[in-house]
C-alpha positions in Angstrom: 15.5 -19.7 -4.3 15.5 -21.6 -1.0 13.1 -21.3 1.8 14.9 -18.6 3.8 15.2 -16.5 0.7 11.5 -17.0 -0.1 10.6 -15.9 3.4 12.6 -12.7 3.0 11.0 -12.0 -0.4 7.5 -12.6 1.1 8.2 -10.3 4.0 9.1 -7.5 1.6 6.1 -8.2 -0.6 3.8 -7.9 2.5 5.3 -4.5 3.4 5.1 -3.2 -0.1 1.5 -4.4 -0.5 0.5 -2.0 2.3 0.1 1.7 1.7 3.3 3.7 1.8 4.3 4.8 5.3 7.2 5.8 7.3 8.2 2.2 7.6 8.5 1.7 3.8 7.8 4.5 1.5 7.5 4.8 -2.3 10.9 6.3 -2.5 12.3 3.3 -0.5 10.7 1.0 -3.1 12.3 2.9 -6.0 15.7 2.9 -4.2 15.6 -0.9 -3.8 14.9 -1.3 -7.5 17.8 0.9 -8.4 20.1 -0.9 -6.1 19.1 -4.3 -7.6 19.7 -3.0 -11.1 23.2 -1.8 -10.1 23.9 -5.1 -8.5 22.8 -7.6 -11.2 22.2 -5.5 -14.3 19.2 -4.4 -16.2 18.8 -7.8 -18.1 19.3 -10.1 -15.1 17.1 -13.3 -14.8 13.9 -12.7 -12.7 15.1 -14.8 -9.8 18.4 -13.0 -9.5 16.8 -9.6 -9.7 14.2 -10.5 -7.0 16.9 -11.7 -4.6 19.2 -8.7 -5.2 16.3 -6.4 -4.7 15.1 -8.2 -1.5 18.5 -8.2 0.0 19.0 -4.5 -0.7 15.5 -3.6 0.6 15.8 -5.6 3.8 19.1 -3.9 4.7 17.0 -0.7 5.0 13.7 -2.1 6.1 14.7 -4.5 9.0 16.3 -1.9 11.2 12.9 -0.1 11.2 10.6 -3.2 11.3 10.8 -4.9 14.7 7.8 -7.2 13.8 9.5 -8.2 10.6 12.7 -9.1 12.4 10.8 -11.2 14.9 9.0 -13.0 12.1 12.2 -13.8 10.3 13.8 -15.0 13.5 11.2 -17.7 13.9 12.2 -21.1 12.6 9.6 -22.6 10.2 11.1 -26.1 10.8 13.3 -27.9 13.3 14.7 -31.4 13.0 14.0 -31.9 16.7 10.4 -32.3 15.9 11.1 -35.6 14.2 13.1 -36.8 17.2 10.3 -35.8 19.5 7.8 -37.8 17.3 10.1 -40.9 17.6 10.2 -40.6 21.4 6.5 -40.1 21.8 5.6 -42.8 19.3 7.9 -45.3 20.9 6.6 -44.6 24.4 3.0 -45.0 23.1 4.0 -48.4 21.6 5.6 -49.6 24.8 2.5 -48.7 26.7 0.1 -50.2 24.2 1.2 -53.7 25.1 -0.4 -53.3 28.6 -3.9 -52.6 27.3 -4.8 -56.3 27.1 -4.8 -59.1 29.8 -1.5 -59.4 31.7 1.0 -61.9 30.5 -1.3 -63.2 27.8 -1.5 -62.6 24.1 -5.2 -62.6 23.0 -5.0 -63.9 19.5 -8.2 -62.2 18.4 -7.9 -58.8 20.1 -4.3 -57.7 20.6 -3.2 -54.0 20.2 -1.4 -55.1 17.0 -4.7 -55.5 15.0 -5.8 -52.0 16.0 -2.5 -50.5 14.9 -2.6 -52.4 11.6 -6.3 -51.5 10.9 -5.6 -47.8 11.6 -2.6 -47.7 9.2 -4.5 -49.5 6.5 -7.2 -46.8 6.7 -4.5 -44.1 6.5 -3.0 -45.7 3.4 -6.4 -45.8 1.7 -7.0 -42.1 2.5 -3.6 -40.8 1.3 -4.5 -40.6 -2.4 -7.6 -38.5 -1.6 -7.3 -34.7 -1.7 -7.1 -32.7 1.5 -10.4 -31.3 2.6 -10.9 -27.6 1.9 -11.4 -26.7 5.6 -8.4 -24.5 5.9 -6.1 -27.4 6.8 -3.4 -26.4 4.3 -3.3 -22.8 5.6 -3.3 -24.0 9.2 -0.3 -26.3 8.4 1.4 -23.5 6.6 1.1 -21.1 9.6 2.4 -23.8 11.9 5.4 -22.3 13.7 5.2 -18.9 12.0 2.3 -17.2 13.7 -1.1 -16.1 12.5 -2.7 -12.9 11.1 -2.1 -10.8 8.1 1.0 -9.7 6.4 3.9 -12.1 5.9 2.1 -14.9 7.8 -0.8 -14.8 5.3 1.5 -14.8 2.3 3.5 -17.6 3.8 0.3 -19.6 4.4 -0.6 -19.1 0.7 2.7 -20.2 -0.7 4.2 -22.7 1.8 1.3 -25.1 2.2 2.8 -28.0 0.3 6.2 -27.6 2.1 4.6 -27.6 5.5 2.3 -30.4 4.6 5.3 -32.6 3.7 6.9 -31.7 7.0 3.8 -32.6 9.0 3.5 -35.8 7.0 7.1 -36.6 7.9 6.4 -36.1 11.6 3.2 -38.2 11.5 4.7 -41.1 9.5 7.7 -41.1 11.8 5.5 -41.2 14.9 3.4 -44.1 13.4 6.5 -46.1 12.6 7.9 -45.4 16.1 4.7 -46.6 17.7 4.8 -49.9 15.8 8.5 -50.3 16.7 7.7 -49.5 20.3 4.9 -52.1 20.3 7.3 -54.8 18.9 10.0 -53.8 21.3 7.6 -54.0 24.3 6.6 -57.6 23.3 10.1 -58.8 23.0 11.5 -56.9 26.0 8.8 -58.3 28.3 9.2 -61.7 26.8 12.8 -61.9 28.0 11.8 -61.7 31.6 8.2 -62.7 31.6 6.4 -65.9 30.4 3.7 -64.9 27.9 1.0 -67.4 27.0 -1.4 -67.4 24.0 -5.1 -68.1 23.8 -8.4 -66.9 22.5 -12.0 -66.7 23.6 -15.2 -66.1 21.5 -18.9 -66.5 21.9 -19.9 -66.5 18.3 -17.0 -68.0 16.2 -15.6 -71.5 16.3 -12.1 -72.8 16.0 -12.3 -73.3 12.3 -13.3 -69.8 11.5 -10.5 -68.4 13.8 -8.0 -70.7 12.1 -9.0 -69.4 8.6 -9.0 -65.7 9.7 -5.6 -65.9 11.3 -4.2 -67.9 8.4 -5.3 -65.1 6.0 -4.1 -62.2 8.2 -0.8 -63.7 9.2 0.1 -65.4 5.9 2.5 -62.6 4.8 4.3 -62.8 8.2 4.4 -66.6 8.1 5.9 -66.5 4.6 8.5 -63.9 5.7 9.5 -65.7 8.9 9.0 -69.4 7.9 6.9 -70.0 11.0 3.9 -72.2 10.4 0.7 -71.0 11.9 0.0 -73.3 15.0 -3.4 -75.0 15.4 -5.7 -72.7 17.3 -8.2 -75.3 18.5 -6.2 -76.3 21.6 -5.7 -72.6 22.5 -9.4 -71.9 23.0 -10.0 -70.8 26.6 -13.2 -71.6 28.5 -14.7 -69.4 31.2 -12.1 -68.7 33.8 -9.6 -70.9 32.0 -5.9 -70.0 31.9 -3.7 -70.0 28.8 -1.0 -72.6 28.8 0.5 -72.5 25.3 3.7 -70.5 24.7 3.1 -67.2 22.9 6.6 -67.1 21.3 5.5 -68.1 17.7 2.6 -65.7 17.9 4.9 -62.8 19.0 7.2 -63.5 16.0 4.2 -63.5 13.6 2.7 -60.3 15.1 6.1 -58.5 15.0 6.5 -59.5 11.4 3.0 -58.3 10.6 3.7 -54.9 12.2 7.0 -54.7 10.2 5.2 -55.5 6.9 2.1 -53.3 7.3 3.3 -50.5 9.5 7.0 -50.1 10.1 8.2 -50.5 6.5 5.4 -48.5 4.7 5.5 -45.7 7.3 9.2 -45.5 7.1 9.1 -45.3 3.3 6.4 -42.6 3.5 8.4 -40.7 6.0 11.5 -40.9 3.8 9.5 -39.7 0.8 8.1 -36.8 2.8 11.5 -35.8 4.0 12.9 -35.9 0.5 10.0 -33.8 -0.9 10.3 -31.3 2.0 14.1 -31.0 1.4 13.6 -30.5 -2.3 11.0 -27.8 -1.8 13.0 -26.1 0.9 16.0 -25.9 -1.4 14.0 -24.9 -4.4 11.0 -23.1 -3.0 8.1 -22.9 -5.5 7.6 -19.1 -5.3 5.9 -18.0 -8.5 7.4 -14.9 -9.9 4.8 -14.3 -12.6 2.3 -12.7 -10.3 1.3 -9.0 -10.8 3.4 -7.9 -7.8 6.7 -9.3 -9.1 6.0 -8.5 -12.7 5.4 -4.8 -11.9 8.8 -4.5 -10.1 10.9 -4.2 -13.2 10.9 -5.1 -16.9 13.5 -7.8 -16.1 10.7 -9.8 -14.5 9.3 -10.4 -18.0 12.2 -10.6 -20.3 10.1 -11.4 -23.4 7.7 -8.5 -22.8 8.4 -5.4 -25.0 9.2 -2.2 -23.2 6.8 -0.2 -25.4 3.1 -0.4 -24.6 1.6 0.8 -27.9 -2.1 1.9 -28.2 -3.8 2.3 -31.6 -5.0 5.9 -31.8 -8.3 6.3 -33.7 -9.9 9.7 -34.2 -8.9 12.8 -32.4 -9.8 16.5 -32.4 -7.7 19.6 -33.3 -5.9 20.9 -30.2 -6.5 17.7 -28.2 -3.7 16.9 -25.7 -2.8 13.8 -23.7 -0.1 14.1 -21.0 0.8 17.5 -22.3 1.3 16.5 -25.9 -0.8 17.3 -29.0 -2.5 14.1 -30.3 -5.0 15.4 -32.8 -3.7 13.8 -35.9 -0.6 11.6 -35.7 1.9 11.2 -38.5 3.9 8.6 -36.6 4.3 6.9 -33.2 4.2 9.3 -30.3 5.6 8.5 -26.9 3.4 9.9 -24.1 5.0 8.6 -21.0 8.3 7.0 -19.9 9.0 5.2 -16.6 12.3 5.2 -14.7 12.5 1.5 -15.6 12.4 2.0 -19.4 8.7 1.4 -20.1 7.0 3.6 -22.7 3.4 4.4 -23.3 3.1 5.1 -27.1 0.3 6.1 -29.5 0.4 4.6 -32.9 -1.5 6.0 -35.9 -3.7 3.9 -38.2 -1.9 2.4 -41.1 -2.7 3.3 -44.6 -5.8 1.6 -45.9 -7.4 1.2 -42.4 -9.2 4.5 -42.0 -12.0 4.6 -39.4 -14.6 4.0 -42.1 -12.8 1.6 -44.3 -12.9 -2.2 -44.5 -10.2 -4.7 -45.7 -10.3 -5.1 -49.5 -12.1 -8.1 -50.9 -10.0 -10.9 -52.3 -10.4 -11.7 -56.1 -11.6 -15.0 -57.4 -8.1 -16.2 -58.3 -6.8 -15.6 -54.7 -7.0 -19.3 -53.6 -4.3 -20.1 -56.3 -2.0 -17.4 -55.2 0.0 -16.8 -52.1 -2.4 -15.0 -49.7 -1.4 -11.4 -49.0 -0.3 -10.3 -45.6 -3.3 -9.5 -43.4 -2.9 -5.9 -42.2 -5.1 -6.6 -39.2 -2.8 -9.4 -38.1 0.3 -7.3 -38.4 -1.4 -4.5 -36.5 -2.7 -6.8 -33.8 0.9 -8.0 -33.1 2.0 -4.3 -32.6 -0.6 -2.9 -30.3 -2.0 -3.8 -26.9 -5.3 -1.9 -27.0 -7.3 0.7 -29.0 -7.9 4.2 -27.9 -11.0 5.3 -29.8 -12.3 8.9 -29.9 -16.1 8.6 -30.4 -17.5 11.2 -32.9 -21.2 11.7 -33.1 -22.6 10.5 -36.4 -19.5 8.5 -37.4 -19.9 4.7 -37.2 -17.1 2.5 -36.0 -15.2 0.6 -38.6 -16.5 -2.9 -39.1 -13.1 -4.5 -38.8 -12.8 -3.2 -35.2 -15.2 -5.9 -34.0 -12.9 -8.7 -35.1 -9.6 -6.9 -34.3 -9.4 -8.9 -31.0 -7.9 -6.1 -29.0 -9.6 -4.3 -26.0 -11.0 -0.9 -26.8 -11.1 2.2 -24.6 -13.6 4.9 -25.8 -13.1 8.6 -25.3 -16.3 10.6 -25.7 -17.1 14.3 -25.5 -20.1 16.1 -24.0 -21.7 16.3 -27.4 -21.5 12.5 -28.0 -24.6 10.5 -28.0 -25.7 8.8 -24.8 -25.4 5.3 -26.4 -21.8 6.1 -27.1 -21.1 7.0 -23.4 -22.8 3.8 -22.2 -21.4 1.5 -24.9 -20.0 -1.9 -23.9 -16.3 -0.8 -24.1 -15.3 1.4 -21.1 -15.7 5.1 -21.9 -14.0 8.2 -20.4 -15.4 11.8 -20.9 -13.3 14.1 -23.0 -14.9 17.1 -21.5 -12.7 16.5 -18.4 -9.5 16.9 -20.3 -8.9 20.3 -18.8 -8.5 18.5 -15.4 -4.9 17.9 -16.4 -3.2 15.0 -14.6 -6.4 14.0 -12.8 -8.1 13.1 -16.0 -4.8 11.4 -17.2 -4.7 9.5 -14.0 -8.2 8.2 -14.7 -7.0 7.2 -18.2 -4.2 5.2 -16.7 -6.6 3.6 -14.2 -8.9 2.6 -17.1 -5.9 1.2 -19.0 -5.0 -0.9 -15.9 -8.5 -2.3 -15.7 -8.5 -2.9 -19.5 -5.1 -4.6 -19.6 -5.3 -6.5 -16.3 -2.0 -8.1 -15.3 0.1 -6.0 -17.6 3.0 -4.8 -15.4 4.0 -2.0 -17.8 0.8 -0.1 -17.0 1.4 -0.5 -13.3 5.0 0.8 -13.6 4.0 3.7 -15.9 1.2 4.7 -13.5 3.5 4.4 -10.5 6.2 6.6 -12.0 3.7 9.1 -13.3 1.9 9.3 -9.9 5.2 9.8 -8.1 6.2 12.7 -10.5 2.7 14.3 -10.1 2.9 13.9 -6.3 6.3 15.6 -6.2 5.1 18.3 -8.5 2.0 18.9 -6.4 3.9 18.9 -3.1 6.4 21.4 -4.5 3.7 23.7 -5.9 1.7 23.6 -2.7 4.8 24.4 -0.7 5.5 27.4 -2.9 1.8 28.5 -2.5 1.9 28.1 1.3 5.2 30.0 1.6 3.9 32.9 -0.5 0.7 33.1 1.5 2.5 32.9 4.8 4.7 35.8 3.8 1.7 37.8 2.8 -0.1 37.0 6.1 3.0 38.0 8.1 3.7 41.2 6.2 3.7 44.4 8.2 4.0 48.1 7.3 4.9 50.6 10.0 2.8 53.8 10.3 4.8 56.9 11.0 3.9 58.8 14.1 1.7 61.9 13.6 1.9 65.0 15.6 0.1 65.5 18.9 -2.7 67.4 17.2 -2.7 65.5 13.8 -5.2 62.7 13.1 -2.5 60.4 11.5 -4.9 59.5 8.6 -2.4 60.4 5.9 0.3 58.3 7.5 -2.0 55.3 7.7 -3.0 55.6 4.1 0.6 55.8 3.0 1.4 52.7 5.0 -1.6 50.9 3.4 -0.4 51.9 -0.1 3.1 50.6 0.7 1.6 47.3 1.9 -0.5 47.0 -1.3 2.6 47.6 -3.4 4.5 44.9 -1.4 1.6 42.5 -2.1 1.7 43.2 -5.8 5.5 42.6 -5.8 5.1 39.3 -3.8 2.4 38.1 -6.2 4.5 39.0 -9.3 7.5 37.2 -7.8 5.4 34.2 -7.0 4.2 34.0 -10.6 7.8 33.8 -11.8 8.8 31.2 -9.2 5.8 29.1 -10.0 6.5 29.2 -13.8 10.1 28.1 -13.1 8.9 25.3 -10.8 6.4 24.0 -13.5 9.0 24.3 -16.3 7.1 27.0 -18.1 8.6 30.1 -19.9 8.9 33.2 -17.7 5.8 35.3 -17.8 5.6 39.1 -17.6 3.8 40.3 -14.4 0.9 41.8 -16.4 0.6 38.6 -18.5 0.6 36.4 -15.4 -2.0 38.6 -13.7 -4.2 38.6 -16.7 -3.9 34.9 -17.3 -4.7 33.9 -13.7 -6.9 36.7 -12.5 -4.4 37.9 -9.8 -4.3 41.6 -10.3 -4.2 44.7 -8.2 -7.8 44.3 -7.3 -6.7 42.2 -4.3 -5.1 45.2 -2.7 -8.4 47.2 -2.8 -9.7 46.3 0.7 -8.0 48.4 3.3 -5.4 46.7 5.5 -6.3 46.5 9.2 -4.7 49.1 11.5 -3.0 48.0 14.7 -2.4 51.0 17.0 -0.1 51.2 20.0 -1.3 52.8 23.2 -0.1 56.4 23.2 2.0 56.8 26.3 2.0 60.6 26.3 -1.8 61.0 25.9 -2.3 58.3 28.6 0.0 60.2 31.0 -1.8 63.5 30.3 -5.3 62.1 30.8 -4.3 60.1 33.9 -2.4 63.2 35.3 -5.4 65.5 34.9 -7.8 63.0 36.5 -5.4 61.9 39.2 -4.5 65.5 40.1 -8.1 66.6 40.3 -9.1 63.7 42.5 -6.0 63.9 44.7 -6.3 67.7 45.1 -10.0 67.4 45.9 -9.2 64.8 48.6 -6.3 66.8 50.0 -8.5 70.0 50.2 -11.3 68.1 51.9 -8.9 66.6 54.5 -6.9 69.8 55.2 -9.8 72.2 55.0 -8.5 73.9 51.9 -5.0 74.7 53.2 -3.0 72.7 50.5 -3.4 75.6 48.0 -3.3 73.1 45.0 -0.2 71.3 46.1 -2.2 68.0 46.4 -3.6 68.3 42.9 -0.1 68.9 41.5 1.4 65.9 43.3 -1.6 63.7 42.3 -1.2 64.8 38.7 2.5 63.9 38.6 2.0 60.5 40.3 -1.0 59.7 38.0 0.9 60.7 34.8 3.9 58.6 35.7 1.8 55.6 36.5 -0.3 55.8 33.4 2.8 56.2 31.2 4.4 53.2 32.7 1.3 51.1 32.3 0.9 52.1 28.7 4.5 51.3 28.0 4.2 47.9 29.6 1.1 47.1 27.6 2.8 48.0 24.4 5.7 45.8 25.2 3.5 42.8 26.1 1.3 43.3 23.0 4.3 43.9 20.7 2.7 47.1 19.5 5.5 49.5 20.3 4.7 51.2 17.1 1.6 51.6 14.8 1.4 49.2 11.8 -1.0 47.9 9.2 -1.4 44.2 8.2 -3.8 42.1 6.1 -6.8 40.6 7.8 -9.0 37.7 6.9 -11.0 39.7 4.3 -7.9 39.9 2.2 -6.1 36.7 3.0 -8.9 34.3 1.9 -9.1 36.0 -1.6 -5.3 35.9 -1.9 -5.4 32.2 -1.1 -8.0 31.6 -3.8 -6.0 33.7 -6.3 -2.8 31.8 -5.7 -4.6 28.4 -6.0 -6.3 29.6 -9.2 -2.9 30.6 -10.6 -1.6 27.1 -9.9 -4.6 25.5 -11.5 -4.3 27.6 -14.6 -0.5 27.2 -15.1 -0.2 23.6 -14.0 -3.4 22.1 -15.4 -4.6 24.4 -18.1 -7.9 25.4 -16.5 -9.6 28.6 -17.6 -9.3 31.4 -14.9 -13.1 31.6 -14.5 -13.4 27.8 -14.2 -10.5 27.7 -11.7 -12.0 30.4 -9.5 -15.5 28.8 -9.6 -14.2 25.4 -8.5 -12.0 26.8 -5.8 -14.8 28.8 -4.3 -16.5 25.6 -3.2 -13.3 23.9 -2.3 -12.1 26.7 -0.1 -15.4 26.8 1.7 -14.7 23.4 3.1 -11.3 24.6 4.3 -12.3 28.0 5.5 -12.5 27.0 9.1 -9.0 25.6 9.2 -7.6 28.7 7.3 -9.4 31.2 9.5 -8.0 29.4 12.6 -4.5 29.9 11.2 -5.2 33.6 10.5 -6.5 34.2 14.0 -3.6 32.4 15.7 -0.9 34.3 13.9 1.0 36.9 16.0 -0.6 40.4 16.3 2.7 42.2 16.9 4.9 44.2 14.6 8.0 42.2 15.2 7.1 38.7 13.9 10.4 37.4 12.6 10.4 33.7 11.9 6.6 33.3 12.0 6.2 32.8 8.2 8.1 29.4 8.2 5.9 27.5 10.6 2.8 29.1 9.2 3.7 27.9 5.7 4.1 24.3 7.0 0.6 24.5 8.7 -0.9 26.0 5.5 0.2 23.1 3.2 -2.5 20.6 4.1 -5.6 22.8 3.8 -4.3 24.3 0.6 -3.5 20.8 -0.9 -7.0 19.5 0.1 -8.7 22.5 -1.5 -6.7 22.2 -4.7 -7.2 18.5 -5.1 -10.9 18.9 -4.3 -11.3 21.7 -6.9 -9.6 19.6 -9.6 -11.9 16.7 -8.8 -9.3 14.0 -8.3 -8.0 11.7 -5.5 -5.4 12.9 -3.0 -2.0 11.7 -4.1 
């Protein structure tokens, strides 16, 4: 791929190396892979697949990623930098001629010798490696910014390309400086009269003649100009140079051409050709873990099946929902969307856990050696999954099998087995369902470092478990929200009745509604998890969600009785008003004041009670579940999910959830208290279910002992 394509691929790698977010999610990543497979096929070369996937992904990513668009818009290289180097180098060369005495060429100390000496030092240093002081990374970031993300990846991969470009600029500037120095000498010589001479306190004319003959010999041979005698050119104190500097200017110009202009030009040309080649065929390695984990097409020769040798086992043992006690043949445990398979293979005949390869007879050296069963098996499997059994020694051939070993131990295994050199996982955590299986995949990834099949299998399995968990928690939250928002109206009792019978009837109806909701939830959860339908009694017995949850009485919410309020207020108001009227009139109202006061008080009290009922939403009496019931219901629903989805025992599920819910009790109680206290609460269950998802998910994951997906 070329440089621009590599930059696009590195931008995508930087975004996918970060945690999934709204900018680029796990589903976006899977979508880009599917689009690439559709575009180039499942067996495309790695480079074609990477480019197809990058182009598809950036069509979706760049509209969301302003920083990525800005980074891609920056030009990593511009030819104008070479032109700028030519201009600056030429101006520096023109100015260098003015550093010495005016209109005189000092044969021993002209600027020419400084330029030649510096370039010779550069040529001597070129074969040496660059110092490890971050120079390569600094050159790679030149023009493309600093920091993490794509700039850091670019600095890691583009160092050689940027170093060639910097070398091109520097070599061009050095050649331009030499050219400017020569041009300055000749241009000034056209209109000015340069004279040559030399002065020295310590060297004589013979020494100067020998030194200049050696240094200017290549230039003399190239130009055919014989070196003049330097003895007459020696200047005394205050003396003026009288000899023409023309032959010396020709010799110095030829020296600059031989030692600076031509070598630097050749080096600049080589740097330009290397940079052009690297820009057209950017050396982006595609055998790194990131690229290899994208799709099986990134490693065409790698088998799709990752086979583990299964040694041992216990009756009833399961992995990824499949029985793996004793295997009769290969068993596929997992499949990824990209075609990878995680497979268990049984031990071949003759290689039982306690057996050893048979000894070869004495005549074996004269016969064709038999096929080594270990060699054949070694070519078929990537690792060994060994179930450690107390008292059973490992087969001696396992030590020379030359395949990594992952040990599974149970609680009864010896301590030295659990702390053996090969990594070990506890079997007593198998009831943790996908959490323990996730630890198994993590251990396999550590054991088979760099194997992209493990990464793809783990990514696909994690995505499926995350979707399953999210769907299960959403169902739990919706059910709990409906229970929390359930209301049962209490029929009005007579004026003289207590209303206790009506309240008990409403509580009984609310309890029946709770039982029906829990039974329906069990059926919905079984369908969601792909389990056979359970009878209500079976589901309650299996998960511990029975009618005992309805035992606590539901809370009673009473409306303010408008009639009784009017009667009490009328009596009090009438008495007070009549007493006041009789006092003021001297007893002449004959009870009229009391009657008027009673009417006014009754009407005012009835109106106030009516308004209070309207504001509170308690225009009728009803019963609803309070916190004493809702928290046990939440625990029962979570326990049901843990039992059906992960195979936990009901008692173990409730025990774990008790501690997990204690950490979430504050958040749940806040949600219970903030729910509406009125009878008419239509539409409240939906937002309450959304708010319940996070604390329920946190409690469930904490109870199962695994990381949050």
